[in-house]
C-alpha positions in Angstrom: 30.7 -34.3 76.0 27.6 -32.2 75.9 24.3 -34.0 76.8 21.3 -32.9 74.8 17.8 -33.4 76.3 14.6 -32.6 74.4 11.3 -32.3 76.3 8.3 -33.1 74.1 4.7 -34.4 74.0 2.1 -34.0 71.3 -0.4 -32.2 73.5 -0.3 -29.0 75.7 -0.5 -28.7 79.4 1.7 -31.7 80.3 4.5 -29.6 81.9 7.0 -29.5 79.0 8.2 -25.9 79.7 8.1 -26.5 83.5 10.3 -29.6 83.0 12.6 -27.8 80.6 13.1 -24.8 82.9 13.6 -26.8 86.1 16.0 -29.2 84.4 18.0 -26.3 83.1 18.1 -24.7 86.5 19.1 -27.8 88.4 21.8 -28.6 85.8 23.2 -25.0 86.2 23.3 -25.5 90.0 25.0 -28.9 89.5 27.6 -27.6 87.1 28.1 -24.4 89.1 27.5 -22.0 86.2 24.5 -20.7 84.2 27.1 -20.3 81.3 27.5 -24.1 81.0 23.8 -24.9 80.3 21.8 -23.8 77.3 18.0 -23.9 77.2 16.6 -23.8 73.7 13.1 -22.5 73.1 11.6 -24.0 69.9 8.1 -23.4 71.1 6.3 -20.8 68.9 4.8 -19.3 72.0 8.3 -18.5 73.4 7.5 -19.6 77.0 11.1 -20.3 78.0 12.2 -16.9 76.8 9.4 -15.3 78.8 10.5 -17.3 81.9 14.1 -16.1 81.5 13.0 -12.5 81.1 10.8 -12.7 84.2 13.6 -14.2 86.3 16.2 -11.7 85.2 13.8 -8.8 85.8 13.3 -10.1 89.3 17.1 -9.9 89.8 17.8 -13.7 89.5 20.1 -15.6 87.1 19.1 -18.0 84.4 20.9 -20.4 82.0 21.8 -19.2 78.6 18.7 -19.2 76.3 18.4 -19.5 72.6 15.2 -19.1 70.4 15.3 -21.4 67.4 12.3 -21.8 65.1 14.1 -23.1 62.1 15.4 -26.4 60.8 19.0 -27.6 61.2 18.9 -27.3 65.0 21.7 -29.9 65.3 24.0 -27.7 63.3 23.3 -24.7 65.5 23.8 -26.7 68.6 27.2 -27.9 67.3 28.1 -24.3 66.8 27.0 -23.3 70.2 28.9 -26.1 71.8 32.1 -25.1 70.1 31.7 -21.5 71.1 30.6 -22.0 74.7 31.9 -25.4 75.9 28.5 -26.4 77.2 27.9 -29.2 79.6 24.1 -29.6 78.8 21.5 -28.5 76.4 17.8 -28.6 77.2 15.4 -28.2 74.3 11.8 -27.1 75.0 9.4 -28.1 72.2 6.0 -27.0 70.9 3.0 -29.3 70.6 1.7 -27.6 67.4 4.8 -27.6 65.1 5.4 -31.3 64.2 8.4 -30.6 62.0 10.2 -28.6 64.7 9.4 -31.3 67.3 11.0 -34.0 65.1 14.0 -31.7 64.5 14.4 -31.2 68.2 14.2 -34.9 68.8 16.8 -35.6 66.2 19.2 -33.1 67.8 18.9 -34.8 71.2 20.6 -37.7 73.0 17.5 -38.2 75.3 13.9 -37.2 74.9 11.8 -36.7 78.0 8.0 -37.1 77.3 5.9 -35.5 80.1 2.6 -37.2 80.3 -0.3 -36.6 82.6 -2.1 -39.8 83.8 -5.3 -39.0 81.8 -7.1 -40.9 79.0 -6.4 -38.0 76.6 -2.7 -37.8 77.3 -2.2 -41.5 77.0 -4.1 -41.5 73.7 -1.9 -38.6 72.4 1.1 -40.8 73.0 0.5 -42.2 69.6 1.5 -39.0 67.9 4.5 -38.6 70.1 5.6 -42.2 69.3 5.3 -41.4 65.6 7.6 -38.4 66.0 10.1 -40.5 68.0 10.1 -43.2 65.4 10.8 -40.6 62.6 13.6 -39.1 64.8 15.2 -42.4 65.6 15.4 -43.2 61.8 17.7 -40.2 61.6 19.3 -40.6 65.0 19.4 -44.3 65.9 21.1 -43.7 69.2 18.3 -41.6 70.5 16.8 -42.8 73.8 13.6 -41.6 75.4 11.4 -42.1 78.5 7.9 -41.1 79.6 7.8 -38.8 82.7 4.5 -39.1 84.6 3.6 -35.6 85.7 1.0 -33.3 87.1 -0.8 -36.2 89.0 -2.9 -36.1 92.1 -1.0 -37.9 94.9 -4.3 -38.9 96.5 -5.3 -41.0 93.6 -4.1 -44.2 91.8 -3.9 -42.3 88.5 0.0 -42.3 88.3 0.2 -45.9 89.2 -2.4 -46.9 86.6 -0.7 -44.8 83.9 2.7 -46.4 84.7 1.2 -49.9 84.5 -0.4 -49.0 81.1 2.8 -47.5 79.7 5.1 -50.3 80.9 2.5 -52.9 79.9 2.8 -51.5 76.4 6.5 -52.0 76.5 7.3 -48.2 76.8 10.2 -46.9 78.9 9.1 -44.8 81.9 11.3 -42.8 84.3 11.1 -43.9 87.9 10.9 -40.2 88.9 7.4 -38.8 88.9 6.4 -35.1 89.1 3.2 -34.6 91.2 0.9 -31.6 91.0 2.5 -29.3 93.6 1.9 -25.6 94.1 5.6 -24.8 94.1 6.2 -26.5 90.8 3.0 -25.0 89.2 4.5 -21.6 90.1 7.9 -22.3 88.6 7.5 -19.6 85.9 9.9 -16.7 86.6 11.9 -18.7 89.2 15.7 -18.4 89.1 16.3 -21.6 91.0 14.9 -25.0 90.6 11.5 -25.2 92.4 12.0 -28.8 93.5 15.7 -29.8 93.5 15.0 -33.3 94.9 12.6 -34.3 92.2 14.3 -32.7 89.2 17.7 -33.7 90.6 16.5 -37.3 90.6 15.2 -37.0 87.1 18.6 -35.5 86.0 20.4 -38.4 87.6 18.2 -40.9 85.8 18.9 -39.2 82.5 22.6 -38.9 82.9 23.0 -42.5 84.2 20.6 -44.0 81.7 19.0 -45.8 84.6 15.5 -46.0 83.2 16.2 -47.4 79.7 
C-alpha cells in the first residue's frame, strides 16, 4: 500500500520544501529506486521542481516529480499509483493557497507540520489546525504531527515549543530538525543531506510512533 505524506504549515520559511525533498530522497534510498517514490509539487512557486532540475543538471538522480496545482489531487494520485506501483508519495504544499493545502491534506495518510520554535510560527498553528480540521472532515483517518525544525541547538527554544505544543494536546514528532548548514543547503542535492535525522522521521511516520 502506498503511503502518502503531506508537508504543510500556514507560514513560509519553516522548511516545508526541505522536509519534502529530504523525505523523498531518504525514501528512495530505502526503497532502492527513485521510480518508487513520487514527490508532488503543489507550491505555486514550484520549488520542488526547481530542486529536481538542479539535481539532474548536476548529474544526480531524483525521485519522480509531479506538478499539481488543481483540485482532485487524490484522483490523480490514484492514477499515478496504478501506473507506477509507488511505495511512497510526498506532497509539498504552499502557504498561500489554502484550497490547495486542504486538498493536499485530504489526499494524505499523514501530514507533517514543520514549525519553527518562534512566537509567530506557534501563533500560525491556528490556521494550520483549521486546515487539518477541514481535511479530517473529508478524510477521518488522516493523522498528523508537528515537526520542530530550524531551531538553535544552543537555546531552549525547541524544548519550550515542544512543551507548549504538547501542553495544548497536539501531537509532536520525537525527531527534531535543527538549523544545520548541510540541511540549509539541501536544494539541488541528489541524496538526503541528513540520513540519520530524516531516516528517523520516516521511521516515526511509517510506524505511527508519535500519534
